[in-house]
N, C-alpha and C positions, 0 to 999 in steps of 0.2 A: 412504482420508483421514482427516485429526485433525479434532478438534473446530472448531466457528467461535469457541471461545475463543482458537485457536492463532492465527485469523485477524484479528478483530476485537481487536487488542489497545489496552487503555488505556495511554497512557503520554506521555511529554514527546518534542515534536519537537525537532530539525525531519527526524530522517531516521530511518527504521525499521532500515534495513541499516547506515547510518553510526554510529546513537547508542543505539538500542535494543540491538539485538544485541549490540554491542561492552561495552554496559554489562553488560548482562546477563551475558556471559562474565566479565567482570571479577569479577561478584558470584559465580558458580559458582567461579572459581579461588581467591578469597580465602576461601570456604569450605572449600576444601581443605587451605590454608595459613594459618590465621589467627595464626599464631605468626610469620609469615616478616616479616622488618624491610627486604628489597630486592626489586621485582620488575622483573624486565625483558620488557617489549612488544615486538613487531616487527609492525609493520602492513603488508600486501604488496597489491599491484596496485592496484585501485579504490579500496580503503579507505585505501590510503596517499596516492594521488594526490589526492582531495578531502576528505583527512579533516579537514584544519584548518577549511574551509568549514562543514563538517557538524558540528564539535565533537566529532568521535569523540575526540581526545586528552582533551577537555573531561569526557566522558561517562565515561571511564576514570578518570581522575584522582579525580573524585567518590567513585568507591567506594574506590580501593588508598590513595591519597595520605594520607587520614587515620590510615592503618594503617602505613603502611612507605614509603619512598625508593621511587621509580618512575623507571624510564629508557624512553623509548618511542624505537625506531629506527623510520625512515620507508623503505620499500623500494617506491615507486609502478611501478618496472619489473619487479619481479618479482612473476610471476603463479603461483600456486601451481595444480596440476593440477587440484583437484576444483571450486574456484570464484574468481572473480577478488576476492572478499572475505574473504581469508584474515589470519590473526593468529594470534601466536603467543605464550604467555605463559611465563615459567619464574621460578625461586625464584633470586635473586643470591646466591650462598654467598661467606662472609668470603674467601676465595682467589680470587674472581672467575669461579668457576666457576658453570655453570647447572645448577639440578635441576629435574628432574620437567616438563620444555619439553613443553606441551599445544599441538596445533594444532588450530584451531577455525574455522567459517568464517560469516560472517552473510549467510544465504541469502534476505533477504528478509522485509519483514513483521515483523521484529524476531525471527525464528528462527534457530535456531543448528545446526550439523551440524558432525561431527567427521569427515564424508566418507564413502565407499564402503563401508568395512566396517560402521559404525554403520547405514547403510542397508539392506544386507544383513540385519542382524541384527533391525531393526525391521521388516521385511517379512515375517518369520515370525510377528508377532505379530495377533492377529486385527483386522482395521480396524475403525475406529469406522462407517464409511461403507464397504458392501460393495461399495455399484455406483460405479463412478469414472469412467464417461463418461455425457456428456450422453444418445447414444442409449439407454445400458441403464436411466437413470432416466427417460426420456419413456416406455420401454415398460413400467416399473412403473408410472408414472402412468395409461397407459393401460389396463393390465388392472385396476388397483385403483379408477380412479377417483378416486383423491387427486391432490393438487395438488404443487408442488415444496416448499412450506413443511411439508408435513404426511411429505415423506421426510426432512428436517432433524428435524421433531419424534421421528419413531419410531427414527432413529438416536440421538440426543442424548438423548432422555426430555424431560420435563416441566420438568426444571430450567433447560433453555436459554432458556426464558423470561425467567427473572430476570435471566439474564445480558445478555441482549439487551436488557431494560428499561433496566440500565444503560448501555448501550454507546448506547443512544439518548438517553437523558439527557445524557452527555457531548458527543454529538454537537451537541446542540440548545444545550446551554451554550456549547460552542465559536464555533456560530454568533452566537449573542447577543454574546458577550463581543464577536466581532471586529468586527460591526456597531457598536459605540460606542467600539473602541478606535482612535484615533487617534494619527497621529507617524510617526516614522521606525522601520524595520524594522533590526535589528542586523546590524552587517558594513559592509563597504568600500563598497558599492555606494549607500548612502543612499538606499534605495528607500522611495519614501511609501506608506502605506498607502491603498489605493483603496477598501475595503469600504464605509466609513461614507458616502462622497461618494457611489458607486453607490445604494447603498440610498435615500439621500435626493432622488436627481435620478429614479431609479425610480418612487419614488412620486407624480412629479409627470407622468407620462404617463397616457395612457389604457391600458386594461384590456390591449389586446392587445401593446402594447409594453413594460407595466408588469410583465409576466409574465416575460418573458427579461431585463428589467434585474434584478429581484428574484432570480432564479437565480444570476446574475453575482455580484450582491452579495454572496450566501451562500456561494457557493463561494471568493470572494475571503475573505471573514472569516475561514472554517476553516483556509485556506491560510496565510492570513497568520499566525494565530496560530500554527499549526505552525512558520512560519519564525521566529516569535520564542522559540521552545522553550518554547509554551503546553500545556495539556492537550490530547491529541486522541485519535480512534481511528482505526487503521490499517485502512484500507478500500479495496484491500488492504494499502497501504503509508503511510508518514507523507507521501512527495512526492505521493500522490494523494488525501490524505486529505479534499479537500473536495468532490469530485464528489458521493458518496453523500448524504451530508447536506446537500447544497445542493437536491438533487432532494427526498428525502424531508421536507426542512422547508418547502420552498415546497407540496408537495402536500398536508402535514399542517396547516399553517396556512391555504392559499389555496383548498383544496376538501374543508377539515373531514374529512378521513378519519379514523377512530378509530385512538387507538393500537393498538389489537389490530392491526387491519388493518396499521398500519406496520410493527409487530413481525414480521407475516406476511412483508411485503415485503421486511425486511431479512433474513429467514432465507432468502430465496429467493435476494436478491444474495449472501449469504455462501455459499452452494451454488455459485453461478457462481463465485465467487473461489477458491473452495477447489477446484474441478475444473481451472481453469488452473494453480494451484499443485501440484496432484498429476500434471499431464500435458505442463506447460510450466515456467515460472517466472513469478515477479512481482519480480522483482529487476532495476531499470536496470542494475546490473553486470552482469547475464548476458544480459537480452536488451533492453536499452534501454527507452524509456519506453514503447512497446508495452506492456510487461507491468506498468508502474505505472497510468498515466492511461490508457491502453485498456482494460485489465482493470476499472478503477474505471467506466469508460464502459459497458460491457458488462455490470456489476453494477448499475448504476442504471437501465439500460435495461430490465433484466427486473424491477426494483423496481417502475418505472414501470407498465410493460405489465400486471403484475400488479396494480396498486393499480386499474387503469382496466379491471379485467375480462377481460384478455386469457387466451385459451387456452394450454393447456401448448405448443402448436405457435408460437404468437404470441409467448407470451415466450421461447422459445429463438431466434426470430428475431429479435425485439429483442435480445437478448444477442449474437448472431451479427453482426449490425450494428453494435453498438456496439465491439465488437474488431475487425471484419475492417477499417472505416475508420480505423484507428490503426495498421495494420499499416506496420511500417518506421519507427516513430516513434524518434528517436535521443534518448539520454539526454546532454544537453550543457548541465550547468549553468553558469552565468558565475561565475567566481571559486570553483567547488565549494560554492556557496550555493544551498538550495532556495527561490530566488526567481526568478531569469528563466533559463529563461521556465516554470519548472513553474507559477507562482501562477496566471499568465494560462492556462496548458494546464488548469487544472483548472476554471475559468468556462467555457469553450471545451467542454471535454469534457461539463460538466453540460447544458449547452444541447443537444450533440447526442446524450446520452440522452434528452431529452425527444422529439426528432425522431424517433430511432429507433423508440421507443413509438409515437409516430402514425403513423409507417411501418408500422410490423409491425399497428396496429390496423387500418389501411385493408385489410390483407391477409387470405387465410385460413391463412394462417402456413405455406403451402407454399413451398420455396425449394429452388432446386439446390445452393447451400454448406452446411453444416451445422455448426455451432456446433465440435463435435469436430474437424471438418478445420481451420478458421480458427486452433485452439489449436494444432494440428499444424505449420501454417503459420508461425505467430506464434514458435513455439521453433525451426524452423529459420532462420527470417529472424535472430532474436535469434544465433545461430550464426553466420552468415553477416556479421553484422556487424562492420565493425575494431571494436576496443578503443577507437579514439578516439572513437567515438559510444556508448560505455557506461558513463557516469559519471565519467569517468577527467577530463573539460575538458580536452583535448588537441586536440578536435574541433569542426566544427560553430557553433554560437551562441557557444560559451565561447572559440574561438578568435580570435574577432572581438570580445572584451572591452575591447581598447583603443582601438576607435575612437571 
């Protein structure tokens, strides 16, 4: 598994796979051809189907257009074999021919891949995290007496805490901006921001209801910042970026946990996300929203359980429930925007994460369905889902957008 720096990416919304990934690819290709005057870009599959709503073309043009002319081709019905989010860059020569065609895939969370051959070569390198299943990591924890976050520290080194501190800063700022930011989100839906209203109303309730209301408000705040192209952290993606910050912000500010404990919880959450990314997928175009909001809920469930003193077994149980109860969730954004149903799903997933923590805390941590098994099931479920329900905006709620 790779570093948490690859999972928690700081960048601009609204989509890690449709905005961050293509923009990163454009930057890499421009570095290869800084003198080119004409670029030809083709977007395939899910990347093309909802690219305009996700501002994929805007992200690419911001990089290439200041340097050269750019032609973008949209191929929503053509799915390349490695991943639904395929794209091809090329330099267009004066005679119209294409030079140095480069096919690359945006595989979720802002990460890029060149496909099977690249993955095979990378597998020969020594992994940063030698243990890549929950079962193996739990065995290590039980043998050494260490916690999940200590495994992260052992693999990443002390330097990871400086990075996670920056991640936590950006997450908090996104919450606070979103709470104060009123108005309409960009795009044709004319969706009103709700975080400021939910925050104000939640403050008027008694403590037991106020807690849920504030978590909703915090998740809405970050998700709405993402939808408007604000600075956020992929956790594990842009589309699910509101879940983990909402839970950690709520617990950090309303239960007075120290920053050090919040960072330890953030590391554990990152480890959960990394396990899913390694063994399944965090791309909505690949496995549906279960890989985005479902994984985010698992990450937040584990983080909350650790903060409240959960054992290794209880933390694993909380993460398992956070993912299990999102199995089969489709990715069906209306108009291809990361707004409906994405924003609302972040709020509910944050609340569900706190429920998973509480449920696991009441148990002894023993249960029949393991986290590793749920990850495998999630991957297979994603493969079984028709492309209509995987970020193409051709099915589900997206199909009903004209009602």
